[in-house]
C-alpha positions, 0 to 999 in steps of 0.5 A: 025788577019783579022776580018773575020778570027777572026769572023769565028774562034770564030764561030767555037769555039762557035759551038764546045762548043754547040756540047759538051754541046749537047753531055753531055746533051745526056748522061745525058738523058740516065743516069740521072747522074748530072755530065753530066747535069752540064757539059752541062750547063758549055759548054753552058756557054762557048759557050755563052761567046764566042758568046758574045765576037765575036758579041760584038767585045770585044778585052780585055775579061779579063777586061769586065763582060763577063769573069764572064761567062767563070769563071762560066763555069769552076767553074761548071766543078770543082764543078761537078767533086768534087761532083762526087768524093765525092759521090763515097767516101761515098759508 
């Protein structure tokens, strides 16, 4: 893939993650439900991961420390879902 196309697509993916993070932050502001703020943090971590990959020109993400950002983002999503389901079962 051409380097310009790769950078452009990485920027679009980063923008999508940021928009999703802002979207969930908006819902958190309305509802004050912790699920939304955790989702927002997760998507902002994914955006940071993608931006560092694009700007750092890192070819093999899985062999660098940057992969931990993505792992942290997905871990946050899993924790938020489990936490939400556990709070529902206590009611």
